[in-house]
VMD Tcl script that draws the C-alpha trace (Angstrom):
set ca {
  {0.00 0.00 0.00}
  {1.33 3.41 -0.98}
  {1.32 5.90 1.89}
  {1.17 9.66 1.65}
  {4.53 11.42 1.82}
  {4.64 15.20 1.83}
  {6.67 16.51 -1.11}
  {7.03 19.92 0.55}
  {5.42 21.60 -2.45}
  {4.05 24.41 -0.19}
  {0.59 24.51 -1.83}
  {-1.00 23.73 1.55}
  {0.77 26.73 3.10}
  {-0.26 29.36 0.54}
  {-3.63 31.11 0.72}
  {-5.31 33.37 -1.81}
  {-8.44 34.41 0.03}
  {-11.21 33.59 2.46}
  {-12.32 30.56 0.43}
  {-9.18 28.67 1.43}
  {-8.35 30.09 4.87}
  {-7.79 27.30 7.39}
  {-10.55 26.76 9.93}
  {-9.18 26.67 13.47}
  {-10.68 25.96 16.87}
  {-10.72 28.47 19.71}
  {-7.96 26.67 21.64}
  {-5.82 26.58 18.51}
  {-6.20 30.35 18.10}
  {-4.61 30.78 21.53}
  {-1.70 28.48 20.66}
  {-1.15 30.25 17.32}
  {-1.26 33.68 18.97}
  {1.32 32.57 21.58}
  {3.65 31.22 18.87}
  {3.19 34.43 16.86}
  {3.93 36.58 19.90}
  {7.23 34.70 20.40}
  {8.20 35.53 16.81}
  {6.88 39.09 16.63}
  {4.21 38.11 14.12}
  {0.65 39.42 14.07}
  {-2.21 37.10 13.10}
  {-5.80 37.73 12.13}
  {-8.82 35.51 12.78}
  {-12.45 35.79 11.71}
  {-15.04 34.24 14.02}
  {-17.41 32.11 11.92}
  {-19.29 30.19 14.62}
  {-19.07 29.44 18.30}
  {-15.55 28.07 18.77}
  {-14.65 28.20 15.04}
  {-12.45 30.76 13.32}
  {-11.02 31.38 9.89}
  {-7.31 32.08 10.11}
  {-7.00 35.01 7.70}
  {-3.76 34.42 5.83}
  {-2.90 36.23 2.60}
  {-0.03 34.50 0.80}
  {2.26 32.13 2.67}
  {1.56 31.08 6.23}
  {3.65 33.24 8.56}
  {5.06 30.04 10.11}
  {6.27 28.64 6.78}
  {10.06 28.45 6.50}
  {11.20 28.94 2.90}
  {14.73 27.62 3.48}
  {13.56 24.21 4.71}
  {10.15 24.17 2.98}
  {8.59 23.27 6.30}
  {6.42 24.48 9.16}
  {8.22 26.14 12.05}
  {5.42 25.14 14.45}
  {4.91 21.61 13.10}
  {4.24 20.08 16.53}
  {1.72 22.80 17.41}
  {0.05 23.46 14.07}
  {-3.75 23.35 13.94}
  {-5.72 20.24 13.06}
  {-6.78 21.70 9.70}
  {-3.09 21.84 8.74}
  {-2.33 18.40 10.18}
  {-5.20 16.90 8.18}
  {-4.12 18.26 4.80}
  {-4.51 17.02 2.06}
  {-7.70 15.66 3.64}
  {-10.52 18.17 3.77}
  {-13.39 17.62 6.17}
  {-16.61 19.38 5.22}
  {-18.65 19.20 8.40}
  {-21.76 20.79 6.86}
  {-21.89 18.19 4.06}
  {-20.51 15.29 6.07}
  {-17.82 14.57 3.48}
  {-14.12 13.88 3.54}
  {-12.33 15.03 0.41}
  {-8.78 14.76 -0.88}
  {-7.30 17.98 -2.25}
  {-5.88 17.95 -5.75}
  {-3.88 21.05 -4.76}
  {-1.38 18.69 -3.12}
  {1.33 17.63 -5.60}
  {1.61 14.13 -4.08}
  {-2.14 13.57 -4.46}
  {-2.10 14.85 -8.03}
  {0.79 12.58 -9.02}
  {-0.80 9.58 -7.29}
  {-4.45 10.42 -8.04}
  {-5.30 7.10 -9.68}
  {-4.13 5.17 -6.62}
  {-5.61 7.69 -4.19}
  {-9.14 7.33 -5.50}
  {-8.97 3.52 -5.64}
  {-7.52 3.11 -2.14}
  {-8.71 3.30 1.43}
  {-7.96 6.78 2.73}
  {-7.38 5.38 6.23}
  {-4.45 3.30 5.03}
  {-3.01 5.82 2.58}
  {-3.25 8.84 4.95}
  {-3.03 7.36 8.48}
  {-1.57 10.44 10.21}
  {-4.00 12.79 8.49}
  {-6.95 10.50 9.31}
  {-5.74 10.59 12.91}
  {-6.03 14.39 12.84}
  {-9.56 14.11 11.39}
  {-10.48 11.68 14.19}
  {-9.02 14.06 16.78}
  {-11.01 16.97 15.36}
  {-14.25 14.99 15.35}
  {-13.55 13.78 18.89}
  {-13.11 17.37 20.07}
  {-16.23 18.55 18.29}
  {-18.42 15.69 19.50}
  {-16.95 15.43 22.98}
  {-16.37 11.69 22.59}
  {-13.61 9.52 21.17}
  {-13.96 9.01 17.41}
  {-11.87 6.56 15.41}
  {-11.93 5.65 11.77}
  {-11.47 1.88 11.52}
  {-9.36 0.34 8.76}
  {-11.33 -0.96 5.80}
  {-10.62 -4.59 6.65}
  {-12.00 -4.34 10.19}
  {-15.24 -5.98 11.31}
  {-18.16 -4.13 12.81}
  {-19.71 -5.15 16.14}
  {-22.05 -7.62 14.42}
  {-19.09 -9.35 12.73}
  {-19.83 -7.98 9.25}
  {-17.51 -5.95 7.09}
  {-17.26 -2.23 7.81}
  {-18.23 -0.03 4.89}
  {-15.57 2.29 3.54}
  {-16.25 5.99 3.78}
  {-16.31 7.54 0.31}
  {-13.56 10.02 -0.40}
  {-14.16 12.70 -2.96}
  {-11.69 14.61 -5.07}
  {-11.52 18.29 -4.15}
  {-10.28 20.67 -6.77}
  {-9.70 24.37 -6.68}
  {-13.41 25.14 -6.32}
  {-13.40 23.79 -2.74}
  {-9.91 25.03 -1.96}
  {-8.46 24.02 1.39}
  {-11.31 25.05 3.67}
  {-12.45 22.42 6.17}
  {-15.94 23.52 7.18}
}
mol new
graphics top color blue
foreach p $ca { graphics top sphere $p radius 0.5 }
foreach p [lrange $ca 0 end-1] q [lrange $ca 1 end] { graphics top cylinder $p $q radius 0.2 }
display resetview
């Protein structure tokens, strides 16, 4: 099974407008503001719902390091960043895979024939963590070959291709 490997293409760290701003939780806003304060960076957030914010970024993320093509707050980055290239649309109840990611684009035939839980295990873990926080209970996404409580096969969750029209937004 092919597993996702970030190519450090930076597409996930570049934002062109509100349609692809990352959605962050209230607790994540506080962490981001603390990290920004340490670096002398100012951040902007737009409240969109109780506990949900759009992180208003124009251009590259202020925590993106051009020299290493990596995130300077990798261990503290928000769930929406940790999930990428998976895009959770809570309103529609869908999990999409972004074609803006170079690895996904290059491997698109395999991506859309494979189980997202096996191909993107770390990113699926971030989706599970987000859902657990939102629902206030532990949520896991079982591998495709697991059995349900009645002993039957679990159904795979469909994964949809997300192009530029859906951008990187998660809600």
